N, C-alpha and C positions, 0 to 999 in steps of 0.2 A: 422185236428180235426174239428168237426162240431160245429158251434156256435148255432145250433138249429133253424136257420132261414129257411124259406121255400125254399129259393134258394139253400142253402147247401143240404137240403134233396133231392131236385130235381136233383141236380148235382150228388149226390151219387147214386140215383136210375138210372139215365141215364148212368152213367159209369158202373153200375152193369149189365144193360140190354141194350147194345148198339143197338140191333136190334129193340128196341121200336120206334126209329125214322123212321123206314121203314113201320110201320103199318098205317092203315087207320086213317084218321082224321075225321071220322064220328061216332057219337054216335050210338051204335047198338040198343038203345031203342027208341030214338026220332029223329034220323037222324040230330041232330045238327051238323053243319060242324065247326070244330075247326081249329084254326091256326096251331096246332101241335098235335101229339099224346098225349103229356103231358097236353095240354089244355083239350082234351077230357077226359083224365083220371081224372083230377080235376073236370070237369063237372059231371062225373059219381059219384064221391064221394059226392058232395054237391047237385046235382040236382035230384038224384033219391034215392028212399028208397032201403035199402039193400035187402029187400024182392023182390022188382021188378027186381033187378039185378040177384038175385038167381033164380027167376022164369024164366027169360030169358035164363039163363045158362042151367037150367034143360030142358027147351023146346028145346034148340039147340042140346044138347046131345041126347035127346030122338029122335029128328028128324033124327039125324045122324045114330042112332042105328036102326031106322025103315026103313031107305032108303035101297032099294035092292042093293045087291052087284053087281058090274059090271062083266059081264062074261069075263073070261080070255082066 
C-alpha cells in the first residue's frame, strides 16, 4: 500500500516500467545530465513547461515521419 510519499510513487513506477533504468540520463530538451533516468524524469516535470515537452515530441515524430525510408 502506498503512503503517498514520493519514494513510494517512484518505486511503483520503477516496478511497473523496469526498462526505464536502461534509458538515457540526458534531458532531451536541455541536455542536463542526470544521475538516473528517474532524475531526468523529475527534471522534465519541474524544469520544463508542458508545451515545450509537447513541441519537442511533435518535432521528433515529424522528423521521423519525414525521414526517407532506407532501401531494403
